[in-house]
C-alpha positions as CSV (number, residue, x, y, z in Angstrom):
1,M,23.8,-10.2,12.1
2,I,20.8,-8.7,13.9
3,A,18.0,-7.5,11.6
4,Q,16.5,-4.2,12.5
5,K,13.2,-2.7,11.4
6,R,12.8,0.6,9.7
7,L,9.8,2.7,8.8
8,V,9.5,3.8,5.2
9,Q,6.8,5.7,3.3
10,V,6.0,5.0,-0.4
11,T,3.5,7.0,-2.4
12,L,1.8,5.4,-5.4
13,D,-0.3,7.4,-7.8
14,I,-2.3,4.8,-9.7
15,E,-4.3,5.6,-12.8
16,C,-6.5,2.6,-13.3
17,Y,-9.9,1.4,-14.5
18,D,-12.8,1.0,-12.1
19,D,-12.3,-2.8,-11.9
20,L,-9.1,-2.5,-9.8
21,N,-10.2,-2.6,-6.2
22,V,-7.3,-1.1,-4.4
23,E,-9.3,-0.6,-1.2
24,D,-9.5,-4.4,-0.7
25,M,-6.0,-5.3,-1.7
26,D,-4.0,-7.3,0.8
27,W,-0.9,-5.1,0.8
28,K,0.9,-7.3,3.4
29,E,0.6,-10.3,1.1
30,L,1.3,-8.3,-2.1
31,L,4.6,-6.9,-0.5
32,E,5.5,-10.3,0.9
33,L,5.9,-9.0,4.4
34,E,6.5,-11.6,7.1
35,G,6.0,-12.1,10.8
36,D,5.6,-8.9,12.7
37,E,6.3,-6.7,9.6
38,K,3.3,-4.4,9.0
39,V,1.9,-2.1,6.4
40,Y,-0.6,0.7,6.8
41,S,-2.5,1.9,3.8
42,K,-4.8,4.8,3.1
43,V,-6.6,5.1,-0.2
44,K,-7.7,8.5,-1.4
45,E,-9.8,9.1,-4.5
46,Y,-8.8,12.1,-6.5
47,D,-11.4,14.3,-8.1
48,P,-10.2,15.3,-11.6
49,F,-12.6,18.2,-11.6
50,F,-11.5,19.8,-8.4
């Protein structure tokens, strides 16, 4: 069987305390990706008063 790559998008809305530093998380390690598998992340801070 030949493994084929696919591209998926997952959206997470995280409500957390200030001590969770999502900007510096190693998402590749967290998701246990291997070899030439890749993850691209973008962190956006929501303004609750906007």
